[in-house]
C-alpha positions in Angstrom: -6.0 23.4 15.2 -7.8 21.8 12.4 -9.1 25.1 11.2 -5.8 26.6 11.0 -4.2 24.2 8.2 -6.4 24.5 5.5 -3.7 22.5 3.2 -5.0 19.4 5.6 -8.5 20.1 5.3 -10.4 16.4 4.4 -11.9 16.3 1.0 -14.9 15.2 -0.7 -15.4 12.7 -3.4 -18.5 13.0 -5.5 -20.8 10.0 -5.7 -18.7 8.5 -3.1 -17.5 9.6 0.3 -14.8 9.4 3.1 -12.8 6.3 4.1 -13.5 5.9 7.8 -11.0 4.6 10.6 -10.6 2.4 13.6 -7.8 3.2 16.5 -5.3 0.8 17.9 -2.6 2.1 20.6 1.0 0.3 20.3 4.1 0.5 22.2 7.5 1.1 20.7 10.6 3.2 21.2 9.2 3.7 24.9 5.6 5.5 23.1 2.3 4.4 22.5 2.0 5.2 18.9 -1.8 6.1 17.5 -2.1 3.6 14.6 -5.5 4.6 12.1 -6.7 1.8 10.3 -8.8 2.6 7.3 -11.4 0.9 5.0 -11.3 1.5 1.1 -13.7 3.1 -1.0 -15.0 0.3 -3.5 -13.2 0.4 -6.9 -16.5 -0.1 -8.5 -16.7 3.2 -8.3 -13.8 4.2 -10.8 -12.6 3.2 -14.2 -10.7 -0.4 -13.9 -7.6 0.9 -16.2 -7.2 4.0 -13.5 -6.3 3.8 -10.1 -7.4 7.6 -8.1 -4.3 9.2 -6.3 -3.8 12.4 -4.2 -1.5 14.7 -5.4 1.5 14.6 -2.8 1.5 18.4 -2.2 -1.9 19.0 -2.0 -3.2 15.7 0.4 -6.9 15.0 -1.1 -6.7 16.5 -4.3 -7.8 14.0 -6.6 -6.0 13.3 -9.5 -6.2 10.0 -12.1 -2.5 8.6 -12.2 0.3 9.3 -10.1 2.8 7.8 -7.6 1.7 8.0 -3.8 4.6 10.1 -2.2 5.1 11.5 1.6 5.0 15.3 2.1 8.0 17.3 2.6 7.3 19.3 5.3 4.6 19.9 7.1 3.3 23.5 8.5 4.4 24.1 12.2 2.3 23.6 15.3 1.4 26.6 17.1 3.6 27.9 19.7 1.0 26.7 22.3 1.4 23.2 20.9 5.4 22.9 21.2 7.6 21.5 23.3 8.1 23.3 26.8 4.2 24.9 26.2 1.7 24.3 29.6 -1.2 22.2 28.2 -4.0 23.3 27.5 -6.8 21.0 26.2 -8.7 23.9 24.9 -6.0 24.7 22.3 -6.8 21.2 20.6 -9.9 22.5 18.9 -12.9 20.9 18.6 -13.5 17.5 17.0 -14.0 17.5 13.3 -17.3 15.5 12.3 -18.1 14.0 9.3 -21.5 11.4 8.5 -20.6 10.0 5.0 -21.4 6.6 3.4 -19.0 5.0 1.2 -19.0 1.8 -0.8 -16.4 -1.2 0.5 -15.0 -4.0 -1.6 -16.2 -7.6 -0.5 -12.6 -8.8 0.3 -12.6 -5.3 3.1 -16.3 -6.0 4.7 -16.6 -7.9 8.3 -14.8 -7.8 11.1 -11.0 -8.2 11.1 -8.8 -8.5 14.0 -4.6 -7.5 13.8 -2.0 -9.0 16.8 1.1 -7.6 15.8 2.8 -5.8 12.8 6.5 -5.8 11.7 9.1 -3.0 11.4 11.0 -2.8 7.9 13.5 -0.5 7.8 13.8 2.9 9.8 15.4 5.8 7.9 16.9 9.0 9.9 16.6 12.2 8.5 19.2 13.9 10.8 21.9 11.3 9.9 20.9 9.8 6.6 21.6 6.5 7.5 18.4 3.6 7.0 18.3 0.9 9.6 17.4 -2.5 8.2 15.0 -3.8 11.0 13.0 -7.2 11.7 11.2 -6.6 14.8 7.7 -7.4 15.7 5.4 -5.0 17.6 2.0 -5.6 19.6 -0.6 -4.4 18.0 -4.2 -5.3 18.8 -7.2 -4.2 17.8 -10.0 -5.3 15.7 -11.8 -3.5 12.5 -15.5 -3.9 11.8 -16.2 -2.6 8.2 -19.7 -2.3 6.7 -23.2 -0.8 7.8 -25.6 -1.3 5.6 -25.8 -3.5 2.0 -27.7 -2.1 -1.1 -30.4 -2.9 -3.5 -27.4 -4.3 -5.6 -26.0 -6.4 -2.7 -23.0 -4.1 -2.4 -21.8 -2.8 1.4 -21.4 0.4 2.6 -19.8 1.9 5.8 -20.7 4.8 7.6 -18.2 7.3 9.5 -19.5 9.4 12.2 -16.5 11.4 14.1 -13.0 12.1 14.3 -11.2 14.2 16.8 -9.2 13.8 19.6 -8.1 10.7 21.7 -5.7 10.4 24.6 -3.5 7.1 26.5 -1.7 7.3 29.5 1.4 6.0 30.8 3.4 6.1 33.7 4.5 9.7 34.1 3.0 11.2 31.1 -0.5 11.5 29.2 -0.2 11.4 25.1 -2.9 13.1 23.1 -3.7 12.2 19.4 -5.7 14.5 16.9 -6.5 13.0 13.5 -5.7 16.0 11.1 -6.9 14.6 8.0 -7.7 10.9 6.0 -9.0 9.4 3.1 -8.1 7.4 -0.3 -5.1 7.6 -2.3 -5.7 4.8 -4.4 -8.6 2.7 -5.3 -7.9 -0.5 -7.2 -9.6 -3.8 -7.6 -6.8 -5.4 -5.5 -5.1 -2.3 -3.9 -6.5 0.5 -1.8 -4.0 3.0 -0.5 -4.8 5.3 2.1 -3.1 8.3 3.9 -3.9 9.3 7.7 -2.3 12.8 9.1 -2.4 12.9 12.7 -1.0 14.9 15.4 0.6 13.8 18.9 1.4 15.5 22.0 3.3 14.0 25.2 2.5 16.1 28.3 4.0 15.4 31.9 1.8 14.3 34.2 3.1 16.3 37.5 4.0 19.7 35.9 1.4 19.7 32.5 4.0 20.5 30.4 4.7 19.5 27.2 7.6 17.6 26.5 7.7 16.6 23.4 4.7 17.2 20.1 5.4 15.9 17.1 3.2 14.9 13.7 2.8 12.0 11.8 1.9 11.0 7.8 1.0 7.3 7.1 0.5 5.8 3.9 -1.3 2.6 4.3 -1.6 0.4 1.2 -4.1 -2.9 1.8 -4.1 -6.1 -0.8 -6.1 -9.2 -0.1 -4.1 -12.2 0.6 -6.6 -14.6 0.5 -10.7 -14.8 1.2 -10.1 -13.8 4.6 -6.5 -12.1 5.3 -5.8 -8.7 4.3 -1.9 -7.3 4.1 -1.2 -4.0 5.0 2.2 -2.6 4.1 2.6 0.7 5.8 5.2 4.1 5.6 4.7 6.1 8.8 7.0 9.4 8.2 7.2 11.7 11.5 7.8 15.2 11.4 8.7 17.6 14.8 7.0 20.4 15.9 8.7 22.5 12.9 7.2 20.6 10.2 10.7 19.3 9.6 11.2 15.3 9.0 12.7 13.0 11.8 12.4 9.4 10.5 10.2 7.5 8.0 9.5 4.1 9.2 8.3 1.2 6.7 6.2 -2.0 8.0 3.6 -5.0 7.4 1.0 -6.4 9.3 -2.0 -8.9 8.7 -5.2 -8.8 9.5 -7.6 -11.5 9.5 -11.3 -12.0 9.3 -12.9 -13.2 12.6 -16.5 -12.6 10.9 -18.1 -11.7 8.2 -20.5 -8.8 7.2 -23.4 -8.6 9.2 -25.7 -5.1 9.1 -26.3 -2.4 11.7 -30.0 -1.2 11.5 -29.3 1.1 14.4 -26.3 1.7 17.3 -27.2 3.5 20.4 -29.0 6.8 19.2 -27.8 6.3 14.7 -30.7 5.0 13.1 -28.4 3.7 10.0 -30.9 2.5 7.8 -32.8 5.2 8.2 -29.8 7.2 7.7 -28.6 5.1 4.3 -31.6 5.3 2.5 -31.5 9.6 3.3 -27.8 9.8 1.7 -28.8 7.2 -1.2 -32.2 9.3 -1.9 -29.7 13.0 -1.7 -27.5 11.5 -4.5 -30.1 10.4 -6.8 -29.1 7.1 -6.3 -33.2 5.6 -5.4 -32.3 2.5 -7.4 -29.7 1.4 -4.6 -32.0 1.6 -1.9 -33.2 -1.4 0.2 -36.4 -2.9 -0.2 -37.8 -1.9 3.1 -36.1 1.7 2.7 -38.5 2.2 -0.8 -40.9 4.7 -0.4 
């Protein structure tokens, strides 16, 4: 599925790698939504007087200035992924792998926890009506930002892969696939991320897809204090034909519960060695940690 939509392909930033994410499921409107939280690229990598933004019509195409906007439409899903079709997990495609390092600002390093989010408004495209909301949604999850520190003291994060995950509810299962993700704006006090995802709701008894939709999230991260980050978001939902359904806005608070701690290895990943290899490959030898220098 990912390879069939070229305009949703992830992008690469010279000298700075893509952002990473951790996932949280929360319940709203009878369905589990797949929420993705991202970590930013360090603002020090760009000129202080210009934000980096992506073109609204071409997510991931970086331009120097501009307003971050939602796409008007998305490509239609394949017929085999639409409501009424028999679900075949093979149709989801293979997971997309990425292995990139990127710097994160100090206010985003460490382990953060969120417990709830607040829905501010919902706009219905079918009726043209906008509804103000004060609904609080349970959204419990943790995010760990940062794996290594370079010779200058800056913190870097490594992202391994993205793909499809599933969540079970009584009578149905929801499959969520990340189609695209990346930074849109990077400023010293503000980071904006965009994520595009596809969700399929499958009836457990019959194996039939009962709903399929896509979502585009734009999330703005801003530090409120040393250990607190506010995340303001807009989430635009599209039907299987790519037509917009609704636009939801909201806000959540993430609190740091542990400071940054370097992760030299985990499982089969030797992050220390991988980080040094990355810096050398980008001719950033001056940033090598002392133990990593030849």
